[in-house]
GULO-875979 format. One line per field, with one value per residue: residue number from 1; residue in three letters; chain; x, y, z of N, C-alpha, C, O in turn. Coordinates in steps of 0.05 Angstrom, whole numbers. Each point is the difference from the previous one (the first is absolute). Layout:
! GULO-875979
loke	NUM | ...
vexfi	ALA | ...
torpa	A | ...
neast	X | ...
nnorth	Y | ...
nup	Z | ...
caeast	X | ...
canorth	Y | ...
caup	Z | ...
ceast	X | ...
cnorth	Y | ...
cup	Z | ...
oeast	X | ...
onorth	Y | ...
oup	Z | ...
! end
This chain:
! GULO-875979
loke	1 | 2 | 3 | 4 | 5 | 6 | 7 | 8 | 9 | 10 | 11 | 12 | 13 | 14 | 15 | 16 | 17 | 18 | 19 | 20 | 21 | 22 | 23 | 24 | 25 | 26 | 27 | 28 | 29 | 30 | 31 | 32 | 33 | 34 | 35 | 36 | 37 | 38 | 39 | 40 | 41 | 42 | 43 | 44 | 45 | 46 | 47 | 48 | 49 | 50 | 51 | 52 | 53 | 54 | 55 | 56 | 57 | 58 | 59 | 60 | 61 | 62 | 63 | 64 | 65 | 66 | 67 | 68 | 69 | 70 | 71 | 72 | 73 | 74 | 75 | 76 | 77 | 78 | 79 | 80 | 81 | 82 | 83 | 84 | 85 | 86 | 87 | 88 | 89 | 90 | 91 | 92 | 93 | 94 | 95 | 96 | 97 | 98 | 99 | 100 | 101 | 102 | 103 | 104 | 105 | 106 | 107 | 108 | 109 | 110 | 111 | 112 | 113 | 114 | 115 | 116 | 117 | 118 | 119 | 120 | 121 | 122 | 123
vexfi	GLN | VAL | GLN | LEU | VAL | GLU | SER | GLY | GLY | GLY | LEU | VAL | GLU | THR | GLY | GLY | SER | LEU | ARG | LEU | SER | CYS | ALA | ALA | SER | GLY | SER | THR | PHE | SER | VAL | TYR | ALA | LEU | GLY | TRP | PHE | ARG | GLN | ALA | SER | GLY | LYS | GLU | ARG | GLU | PHE | VAL | ALA | GLY | ILE | SER | TRP | GLY | THR | LYS | SER | ASN | THR | TYR | TYR | SER | HIS | SER | ALA | GLU | GLY | ARG | PHE | THR | ILE | SER | ARG | ASP | ASN | ALA | ALA | ASN | MET | MET | TYR | LEU | GLN | MET | GLU | SER | LEU | LYS | PRO | GLU | ASP | THR | ALA | VAL | TYR | TYR | CYS | ALA | ALA | GLU | LEU | TYR | GLY | SER | PHE | SER | LEU | ARG | LYS | VAL | ASP | TYR | TRP | GLY | LYS | GLY | THR | LEU | VAL | THR | VAL | SER | SER
torpa	A | A | A | A | A | A | A | A | A | A | A | A | A | A | A | A | A | A | A | A | A | A | A | A | A | A | A | A | A | A | A | A | A | A | A | A | A | A | A | A | A | A | A | A | A | A | A | A | A | A | A | A | A | A | A | A | A | A | A | A | A | A | A | A | A | A | A | A | A | A | A | A | A | A | A | A | A | A | A | A | A | A | A | A | A | A | A | A | A | A | A | A | A | A | A | A | A | A | A | A | A | A | A | A | A | A | A | A | A | A | A | A | A | A | A | A | A | A | A | A | A | A | A
neast	1179 | -22 | 30 | -39 | 42 | -40 | 32 | -11 | -35 | -19 | 8 | -15 | 39 | -29 | 3 | -38 | 18 | 6 | 4 | -7 | -26 | 32 | -30 | 40 | -40 | 28 | 28 | -2 | 25 | 35 | -24 | 9 | -32 | 29 | -31 | 2 | -28 | -25 | -9 | -5 | 3 | -22 | 37 | 9 | -10 | 30 | 6 | 23 | -2 | 32 | -7 | 29 | -22 | 8 | 28 | -27 | -32 | -16 | 16 | -33 | 3 | -22 | -34 | -38 | 0 | -15 | 35 | -37 | -17 | 2 | 1 | -15 | 38 | -25 | 23 | 38 | -9 | 8 | 34 | -37 | 24 | -17 | 34 | -18 | 3 | 18 | 1 | -26 | -16 | 21 | 32 | -23 | 20 | -32 | 31 | -1 | 3 | 35 | -29 | 40 | -30 | 41 | -12 | -31 | 29 | -7 | 24 | 14 | 35 | -26 | 41 | 32 | -32 | 18 | 14 | 45 | 15 | -16 | -13 | 20 | -20 | 24 | -42
nnorth	-1092 | 15 | 23 | 12 | 16 | 12 | 7 | 41 | -21 | 3 | 41 | -20 | 23 | 19 | -45 | 4 | 17 | -44 | 12 | -35 | 9 | -31 | 14 | -21 | -21 | -12 | 19 | -43 | 33 | -16 | -11 | 42 | -23 | 24 | 22 | 10 | 13 | -7 | 34 | -7 | 45 | -26 | 3 | -24 | -29 | 33 | -34 | 0 | -15 | -19 | -17 | -17 | -40 | 7 | -34 | -33 | -13 | -42 | 20 | 21 | 6 | 28 | -14 | -4 | -42 | -32 | -10 | -18 | -40 | 15 | -41 | 11 | -23 | 7 | -32 | 17 | 20 | -38 | 2 | 25 | -8 | 41 | -15 | 36 | -21 | 41 | 18 | -36 | 31 | -10 | 30 | 33 | 2 | -31 | 20 | -35 | 5 | -17 | -29 | -12 | -23 | 14 | 40 | -4 | 4 | -44 | -25 | -40 | -11 | 36 | 3 | 25 | 14 | 26 | 29 | -4 | 4 | 34 | -19 | 37 | -16 | 32 | 16
nup	-197 | -37 | 25 | -19 | -2 | -16 | -32 | 17 | 19 | -41 | 18 | -38 | -5 | -28 | -2 | 24 | 38 | -7 | 43 | -27 | 35 | 1 | 29 | 3 | 3 | 34 | -29 | -12 | 16 | 21 | 35 | 11 | -22 | -24 | 23 | -44 | 33 | -37 | 28 | -44 | 4 | 29 | 25 | -38 | 34 | 4 | -29 | 39 | 43 | -25 | 41 | -30 | 5 | 44 | -10 | -13 | 29 | -5 | -37 | 22 | -45 | 26 | -25 | 24 | 17 | -28 | 25 | 18 | -10 | 42 | -18 | 41 | 2 | 37 | -22 | -16 | -39 | -22 | -29 | -3 | -37 | 7 | -25 | 19 | -41 | 0 | 41 | 3 | -28 | -39 | 8 | -20 | 40 | 3 | 25 | -28 | 44 | -24 | 19 | -16 | 25 | 14 | 13 | -33 | -34 | -10 | 29 | -15 | 26 | -10 | 17 | -19 | 29 | -31 | 31 | -4 | -42 | 24 | -39 | 16 | -37 | 19 | -8
caeast	-13 | 16 | -14 | 12 | -8 | 11 | 3 | 13 | -18 | -5 | -8 | 22 | -7 | 8 | 28 | 14 | 9 | -10 | 8 | -18 | 13 | -17 | 13 | -12 | 6 | -16 | 9 | 26 | -3 | 14 | -13 | -24 | 2 | -13 | -8 | -18 | -24 | -13 | -28 | -11 | -29 | -18 | 15 | 8 | 27 | 18 | 28 | 18 | 27 | 5 | 27 | -1 | 13 | 27 | 23 | 2 | -16 | -9 | -21 | -18 | -15 | -22 | 8 | 0 | 20 | 27 | 16 | -4 | 0 | 20 | -6 | 23 | -5 | 22 | -8 | 10 | -17 | -28 | -12 | -3 | -3 | -7 | 9 | -16 | 10 | -16 | -27 | -21 | -27 | -11 | 11 | -16 | -13 | 9 | 21 | -1 | 22 | -10 | 20 | -7 | 20 | 16 | -11 | 17 | -4 | -26 | -19 | -27 | -17 | 9 | -7 | -4 | -3 | 0 | -24 | 1 | 8 | -10 | 18 | -15 | 17 | -15 | 6
canorth	23 | 24 | 25 | 18 | 28 | 17 | 28 | 14 | 12 | 28 | 15 | 9 | 10 | -16 | 0 | -2 | -26 | -8 | -26 | -14 | -19 | -20 | -12 | -26 | -11 | -23 | -25 | 1 | 18 | -8 | -22 | 11 | 18 | 25 | 15 | 23 | 1 | 26 | 1 | 27 | 3 | -12 | -20 | -23 | -1 | -11 | -5 | 21 | -10 | -22 | -9 | -27 | -5 | -10 | 19 | 8 | 24 | 5 | 20 | 0 | 25 | 3 | 16 | 28 | 7 | -6 | 23 | 23 | -9 | -19 | -14 | -11 | -10 | -1 | -21 | 5 | 21 | -7 | 22 | -2 | 26 | 5 | 26 | 8 | 24 | 10 | -7 | 10 | 0 | -27 | -15 | 6 | -24 | -10 | -20 | -20 | -19 | -27 | -21 | -27 | -19 | -14 | 8 | 12 | 28 | 6 | 2 | -7 | -7 | 16 | -10 | 23 | 27 | 24 | 16 | 18 | 28 | 15 | 16 | 18 | 14 | 21 | 7
caup	-11 | -3 | -2 | -19 | 3 | -21 | 6 | -22 | -20 | 2 | -24 | -16 | -26 | -23 | -4 | 25 | 11 | 26 | 9 | 18 | 18 | 13 | 24 | 7 | 26 | 8 | -12 | -14 | -22 | -24 | -14 | -14 | -23 | 7 | -23 | 2 | -17 | 3 | -8 | -5 | 5 | -20 | -15 | 15 | 9 | -19 | 8 | -8 | 0 | 19 | 5 | 11 | 26 | -1 | -6 | -28 | -3 | -27 | -1 | -23 | 0 | -19 | -23 | 6 | 20 | -10 | -9 | 18 | 28 | 8 | 25 | 14 | 27 | 19 | 18 | 27 | 13 | -4 | -16 | -29 | -11 | -28 | -9 | -23 | -14 | -23 | 6 | -18 | 13 | -1 | 23 | 23 | 10 | 26 | -4 | 21 | 4 | 1 | 5 | -6 | 10 | -21 | -26 | -21 | -3 | -12 | 22 | -10 | 23 | 23 | 26 | 18 | -12 | 17 | -1 | -23 | 2 | -23 | -17 | -18 | -18 | -12 | -28
ceast	19 | -18 | 15 | -11 | 14 | 3 | 13 | -18 | -4 | -7 | 26 | -10 | 9 | 30 | 17 | 7 | -12 | 10 | -19 | 16 | -20 | 16 | -15 | 8 | -17 | 9 | 27 | -3 | 10 | -14 | -26 | 8 | -16 | -7 | -18 | -23 | -11 | -29 | -9 | -30 | -16 | 13 | 6 | 29 | 19 | 28 | 17 | 29 | 3 | 29 | -1 | 13 | 28 | 20 | 1 | -15 | -6 | -24 | -17 | -18 | -23 | 11 | 2 | 22 | 28 | 14 | -3 | 1 | 21 | -7 | 26 | -8 | 25 | -9 | 9 | -17 | -29 | -15 | -1 | -8 | -10 | 8 | -14 | 11 | -18 | -30 | -20 | -26 | -12 | 11 | -15 | -16 | 8 | 19 | 1 | 26 | -12 | 22 | -11 | 22 | 12 | -10 | 21 | -7 | -28 | -22 | -29 | -19 | 11 | -10 | -7 | 0 | 5 | -26 | 0 | 9 | -7 | 21 | -18 | 19 | -17 | 9 | 16
cnorth	24 | 24 | 19 | 28 | 17 | 29 | 13 | 12 | 30 | 12 | 10 | 10 | -20 | 3 | -2 | -28 | -5 | -27 | -11 | -21 | -20 | -13 | -25 | -8 | -24 | -27 | 4 | 14 | -11 | -22 | 9 | 15 | 24 | 15 | 23 | -3 | 28 | -2 | 29 | 0 | -12 | -21 | -24 | 2 | -13 | -2 | 22 | -11 | -22 | -7 | -26 | -3 | -10 | 22 | 9 | 26 | 7 | 19 | -2 | 24 | -2 | 18 | 30 | 8 | -4 | 25 | 24 | -7 | -21 | -12 | -11 | -9 | 0 | -20 | 4 | 20 | -6 | 22 | -6 | 28 | 0 | 29 | 7 | 26 | 7 | -7 | 15 | 0 | -28 | -18 | 5 | -25 | -5 | -23 | -19 | -17 | -28 | -20 | -27 | -19 | -16 | 6 | 10 | 29 | 7 | 3 | -6 | -8 | 13 | -11 | 23 | 26 | 21 | 15 | 20 | 28 | 14 | 16 | 16 | 16 | 21 | 6 | 26
cup	-1 | -2 | -18 | 3 | -21 | 10 | -24 | -21 | 5 | -27 | -14 | -27 | -22 | -5 | 25 | 9 | 28 | 7 | 21 | 16 | 11 | 22 | 7 | 28 | 5 | -11 | -13 | -26 | -26 | -16 | -14 | -25 | 7 | -26 | 6 | -20 | 4 | -9 | -2 | 5 | -23 | -17 | 17 | 9 | -20 | 10 | -11 | -3 | 21 | 2 | 15 | 27 | -4 | -7 | -28 | -5 | -29 | 0 | -25 | 3 | -20 | -23 | 6 | 19 | -10 | -11 | 18 | 29 | 5 | 28 | 12 | 28 | 17 | 21 | 29 | 15 | -2 | -14 | -29 | -10 | -28 | -6 | -26 | -12 | -23 | 3 | -19 | 15 | 0 | 23 | 26 | 9 | 29 | -6 | 24 | -1 | 3 | 4 | -6 | 10 | -22 | -28 | -19 | -2 | -10 | 21 | -9 | 22 | 25 | 26 | 19 | -15 | 21 | -4 | -23 | 7 | -26 | -14 | -19 | -17 | -14 | -28 | -2
oeast	18 | -21 | 25 | -25 | 24 | -14 | 11 | 9 | 8 | -7 | 17 | -22 | 17 | 11 | 24 | -6 | -7 | 3 | -4 | 19 | -23 | 21 | -25 | 22 | -20 | -10 | 12 | -13 | -12 | 6 | -14 | 18 | -21 | 11 | -8 | 4 | 7 | -7 | -1 | -13 | 4 | -12 | -2 | 16 | -7 | 9 | -3 | 12 | -14 | 15 | -14 | 15 | 8 | -5 | 14 | 9 | 5 | -17 | 9 | -9 | 1 | 20 | 18 | 9 | 19 | -11 | 16 | 8 | 8 | -4 | 17 | -21 | 22 | -14 | -14 | -2 | -16 | -22 | 18 | -14 | 4 | -13 | 2 | 3 | -16 | -12 | 4 | -3 | -15 | -11 | 5 | -16 | 18 | -8 | 1 | 8 | -21 | 23 | -24 | 23 | -14 | 2 | 23 | -17 | -8 | -20 | -18 | -24 | 17 | -24 | -18 | 15 | -7 | -17 | -22 | -3 | 5 | 15 | -16 | 17 | -18 | 23 | 7
onorth	2 | -1 | 2 | 4 | 1 | 8 | -14 | 15 | 10 | -14 | 13 | -6 | -17 | 22 | -3 | -19 | 19 | -17 | 12 | -12 | 7 | -12 | -1 | 6 | -5 | -20 | 21 | -10 | 3 | -4 | -17 | 17 | -1 | -5 | 5 | -7 | 15 | -17 | 15 | -21 | 8 | -11 | 1 | 15 | -21 | 15 | 9 | 3 | 0 | 5 | -3 | 18 | -8 | 24 | 20 | 17 | 22 | -2 | -10 | 7 | -13 | 13 | 14 | 23 | 14 | 14 | 19 | 16 | -15 | 15 | -10 | 7 | -4 | 7 | -6 | -1 | 16 | 8 | -14 | 15 | -19 | 18 | -15 | 20 | -17 | -11 | 22 | -15 | -7 | -21 | -14 | -10 | 13 | -19 | 9 | -9 | -3 | 6 | -6 | 4 | -14 | -17 | 6 | 10 | 24 | 14 | 17 | 2 | -11 | -6 | -3 | 4 | -3 | -8 | 10 | 9 | -10 | 15 | -11 | 14 | -6 | -5 | 8
oup	17 | -13 | 1 | 3 | -1 | 19 | -18 | -17 | 21 | -19 | 12 | -8 | 5 | -1 | -1 | -15 | 14 | -18 | 21 | -10 | 4 | -5 | 2 | 10 | -14 | 10 | 0 | -19 | -21 | -23 | -11 | 0 | 14 | -21 | 23 | -23 | 18 | -17 | 19 | 0 | -23 | -18 | 25 | -12 | -10 | 18 | -23 | -21 | 20 | -19 | 20 | 9 | -22 | 2 | -6 | -16 | -9 | 18 | -21 | 22 | -20 | 3 | -8 | 0 | 9 | -17 | -2 | 17 | -17 | 19 | -15 | 10 | -11 | 19 | 19 | 24 | 10 | 8 | -11 | 13 | -15 | 9 | -19 | 15 | -9 | -18 | -8 | 20 | 19 | 5 | 20 | -15 | 10 | -14 | 23 | -21 | 12 | -7 | 5 | -8 | -15 | -18 | 8 | 15 | 0 | -5 | 4 | -3 | 14 | 3 | 17 | -19 | 23 | -16 | -7 | 22 | -21 | 12 | -15 | 10 | -15 | -8 | -22
! end
C-alpha cells in the first residue's frame, strides 16, 4: 500500500502560476504510474495529467492542461509535481494525487488517492 499527500494549493490570480506536490510513502515509488485529477464544485472528477512508471516517464495531458501544465516525478525523493502556468478561473478545483501500480500515463484504474488540495483562481 502507498500513502499520498498533496500540497501547494492556494489562491492565485488569473494568469498566475502554482506548483502542486505529491509526497508518497509506504511502498516502492518507481513502480507506480502517477497523475493528477481535479474536481470542481458540482462537477465530476476529471483527469488532468499523468506520468508512467519506470524510467521513461511518458506523460499525457488533458486538452485543457496541455501547453500550460507540466507533470514530473522524482523517484529518488518519492515526489511528484504539477507545475501550473497561465491559470484560469476554470482551473479552480480540488486537485488529487493518484497512483496506479505498473500503470501507464492514462491512469484508468487508480489504486490510491490523496486527500486533495484546493486551487482557487480568481477573476
